[in-house]
Phi, psi and omega in degrees: 000325181291323179296320180296320178296320182293320178296313179301316180296320178295320177295322178294329181285338178291138177280169181295324181294321179292321179296315180294322180293328178285327184273345186298314180300322179295318180293318178295323179296318180295314181293318181290322178292325179287328180285328183279341181288133177258149181286148182292316177211157182278131180259127179285126180273314179260149181294150185274334181263147182294330182293317179293324176298319177300318181294321178296313182291325175296320179294320177297319178298313179299320179299312182289328176295320178294321176298313179298322176298319177295324178293318177297316180298317180296320180296318179296321179294320178297319179295322178295321176295319177298318181296317179293325177290324176293327178284340180084020182285346179277350180270151179258077182235163178284326186272001181288137181289150181265140174272124181239000000 
């Protein structure tokens, strides 16, 4: 238990500059080794054939049209909820108007 306290006390006595100076070689080693490593092979991000590219862009277009459609539907539902709340149809009263 006493050893743990002494190590903790020594670390607390170190300033931030000394801690950074101790960690700097390890950080530089990691950055330089990652920069010097070459990839084994080049991976194609985009398809090489025009047909596959067309399918990808078509799928993206359908996806965004569907997202916009969902936003429009949600907005319409929110307006309908606001309208029914203004009419008071959500309250359980005798004088509330009925929706027909």
